[in-house]
N, C-alpha and C positions, 0 to 999 in steps of 0.2 A: 638580865633577869630584872623582873621588875620590884620596884617597892611593894607591890600587892603580895607578891608570893613570897619576900622575905620576911612579911608581917605574918603572912598567913602560915607559912610552912609548919613551923613548930605547933600552933593549933593543930593543923592536919596529922601530923606525926604522934602527936598525943592520943587523938583519936584514933589512931592505926595500934597504938600500943596497948591500947584498953580492950583490942578484939584478941577473941582467939581464932574463929571461925570465920573466915569471909568468903563471901560471894563476889566473882566478878563475871562481867559479860561482854558480849560483843554483841553491837546494835544489828537491827535488819539490814539485809543487804551489807554487811559490813566491808568496810575497807580497809586498806593496809593500818591506817592511823587506828582505827579500833582494835584491829586484831594482834599488832605490834605493840600496842600500849597495854594491853591487857595482859597478853603473855609477858612482857616485862615488868610488869605489875606484879604478877603472879611469881616469877622469879624473885625479886627483890623481897615479897611478904614474907617467902619460903625461906629467905637467907634470913627474916627474923623470927623466925621460929615459928610461924603463923599456918595453921589449916587453911589451904585456900582450894577453891573449887569454882574454875573457869567454866562457865557456859557458851554455846553458841546462841547465834540470834534465832530469829522465827524460823528460817528455813536452813538449807544445807549448806555448809561452810564452801568459800570458793576453792575448787582444785589447784588455782594458780598460788595458793598461798599455803599449800599443804607441806613447803620446805622450809618454811618459818621456822627457828628454833623452837620446840616446844609445842608446835602446833597439834601431836598427837594426842598431848593431854588437856585437850580442849572437849569436855563433857557434853554429847550428843544430844542434849535439850535444852528446850527454850526455857524460858522465866516461868510461866505457866505448869512446866512439866517439873522443873526443880521447886517449885512452891508447894506440888503436890507432895511430894516427899518430906517437905518441912510439915505439912498439914498432916501426913499419916506417920509423924513421929520418928521418920527413919534416916532425917538429916536436919541440920539446924545452925543456924547462922546468928551471929550478933551484929556482923557490920554487912553492907553491901554497898561497893564501892565503884560509882557509875562513871564510866570512864567515857569520853566523847560523845556523851547526851545527858542534856541535863533535863529532860523531860518523857513523860512515860511512852510517851509515843515512838520515841527515839530508843526504847529497850525493847517495847513490845508492839506488835500491833492487835495482837491477838485482844478480843475485846473483853472488857470485865476483869481485867487483872490486876489485882490490889497488892499491896506488900502487906504483910503483918505487922502490926504496931511493934513488935517485940524484935523488929529488925530493923537497926537505927541506918541510916543513907548518908555515905559521903560523896560530893558530886566535884568532878577532876576534870573539868570542859574548857575549849575555848570558842564555842559557837555562840554567835550572835542570836537573839533573840530567844534566849530559852528562859525558862521562868524558874527552874530549879524544883527542890521538894521541900516544903514550907516544914517539915518535921524533922530534916535532917542538917547536916551542913553543906553549903554549897561554895566551891572554891570555883570561880568561872572567870577569866581573864582572857578577854578576846584579843588582846594583842600580840599574843602567840600564834603563830603560824599552823601549829599542830598540838595535837595532845602530847604527844611523843616528846617534842620540845619540853612543853609546862613540865612532864615528868623528869627529864632531864636535869633540870634546875630544881626540882624538888628532890629528886635524889642525891645530887651536887650537897643542898644544905641538908640531909639526912646523913652525910656519909656513906650511904650506899654503895659497896663496891659492886664496879662496873664489870660484870663478868661478861664472857662472849657472847652468852645468851640474851642477858639482857642488853649489851651494845648492841648484837644484831636485830634486834625487835626496836629498841627505838630510832635504830638507823633507819628501818625500811618506813616507818612511820612518819619520820622527818620528810623523808627524801620523796616519799608518795603525795604528801598533803601540802608540799612546798610546790609540786608538779616538777618534779626534779630540781630544784632549788631556783625556778623561774618566777613565781608567783611574788604578789608584793606582801611583805613581812619579811622577808627574807633579807638577814644582816650579817654582819660579822660576827653575832654570838652565835648564827643557825651555822655558819660554816665552822665557828671552831668546835661548834657541839660535834659535827658530823665528822672532823678531824682526829677528834679525842676517841670518838665511836670505832672510826675506822683503824685506828690504832691496836683498838682491843678486840676486834673483829674485823681482821683486813681481808676476809674474803666475802665482802659485803656487795661486792659486783657480780657475785653468784648469785644472790639471793634477787637482786636486779634483772638480771639475765632471765632467770627462770620464772620469774614474775610476770615480766613484760611479753614473752616469748612463751606462751603456753596456751594459745587459741587452738579452738578444734574446728574442724570444716563446718559446724553446724554454728559456731559462733561466728564465722565469716560469712557464712548464709545469709546470718541475720544482718550484718553490717550492711551486705547487697540490698537486701529488703526495707532497710531502715531507711537508707540513703535517698532510695528510688520515692519516697514520701514528702519528701523537703517540700515545703511551702514558705513563702513569704509574707511578711506584714508590714504595716508601719512604713511604707516606702521603702522596703528592701532590708529595714534595720533588725526586723524581726525575723527569725528563721527556724522553723518548727518539724521536726521528723516525728511521725506518729502512727505506730503501730498496733492495731487491734487484734483482737483474737481470731476475727475472721479471717483476717489476712495471716496468721499462724497458721490456722487450719488449711486455708488454700494452698499455702507454699509447703504444706506437711512437715511444720517446725512447732518447737518449743518453746512458749515464753520462758523457759528454765536457761536457755540457752542467750536471752538477750540481756544486755548492758547498756540501759540508757545512759548512765553516766561517761561510758568511753565514746558512743556517739556525739554526746552532747560536747564533748571534749573535742571531738573531730572537727564538728561543725565551727566551734570558735574561731579554728585557724583561717576563716573565710574572713578577707578583707571585707567591709563594711558590714558584716553580719553582728552588729553592737550587741544584740542578745540571741541566743541560739538556747532551743529545747528539743528534749526527745520525750515522747510517750511512749509508754509500754503497756497495753492493757495486759494485766497479769492474771485477771478474773472478771466474770461479766461484771461488770460497774466499780472495776477498780482498776485506776489507772496510776502507774507509778510515772513520776516527772522529774526530770533532771534539767537543772539551768545551769548554764554558763554563760560570761559576757566578757567581753573585750575592753570594754570601760566601764570597773567599778565604781569610779567616781561619778559617772553618771547614770549610773544603773545599782543599785542595792538589792542585788539577787536576794539575801536575807530578810528583806521587808515583804519583796513581792512574794515568795515563797511562802512567807508567814499570813499574807492575805491568802492565802490557799492551803492555810492550815498544815504549812510545813515550814522548813526552816534552814539555815546553814552560815554560808560566808558571804560577803557583800560579791565576790568574784565566782562563788558554786555555793548553788542549793539546790533543795530536793522538795519533793511536796507528793503529797499519796492523795489523788482525787476520787473519791468516792462518788461517781458520778455517770451515766451512760456516755460511752465513750463518743458519741456524738456530740456533746456538750463541753468536752474536755477542751478542744482547740480553742474555742470561742472563749471561755473563762481564763485563760493563759492570755490571751490576747488583750481582754480585758482589763486584767491585772495588771501586765505590763504597760498598756495605755494609759492607765488610771494613777501609775506612779509618777509622782513628782520628786527629784532628788533636793 
């Protein structure tokens, strides 16, 4: 637990205590830390007597997360959809708690979506390179390996009872964002938290198994398609897999079955490929890009991704590049080559 969190925790709790109707969200292309943290916060807030609505991100929720405790309570609306309800007077919120995201692009990629001035914002996040919201309260501590771990410390300071539903979701968020406790930032406090959560929800292994073993034949086919496109640059230190809409069409595949982050993580296993990237064109002129590195000391991916309009961590980051697909690879190569540690 950091000194920053000890100092900030009472201030954040006061903001929550003074709110009655609270909005939560999952970020676009949600990962287990986004979904697990949001669900854990939802259960904690409801335990405090708050009215809470948790919405999905811009697209459909991954089926692989459908066994997360409370998954069925996620409202099938994105931010623009729920704000339509607010403007129509059929819904209202006095606080929007923004988890695992600290900029608008990480909440929604729908253009021209703005938050009403009547809704206060509270950011709780662990990502580097984010700017936060100028009119809200921003709690960002980049020393945490997962937002779920940050919430664990906050809940401890707030004397929140760890129910099985809270514990299960915090555990899966920590587990996934630490790469199964393999990434930098994992320390004895992380293992201690995981042990406590496992005591409260001893069936944690079932969540991991169902999440990690939920692939469809289409997703496996995408893996083969992506791996067949690998090219190396920078004397073999940079590897890029890139799948265009045209490739999807020729293979009679759907971009919805593509996971750029999964492929990037797989590429990182190759010795000598210091930076690896997977690019997936999701619509004409829009490409999702996932970065991974074997050497976060030499390559700060959060800065490389930020130069392309994205962000993330030193070892894992992402961006969305809006440009013709033929230009995407060159932009990535130029960004990596221009980076100086």
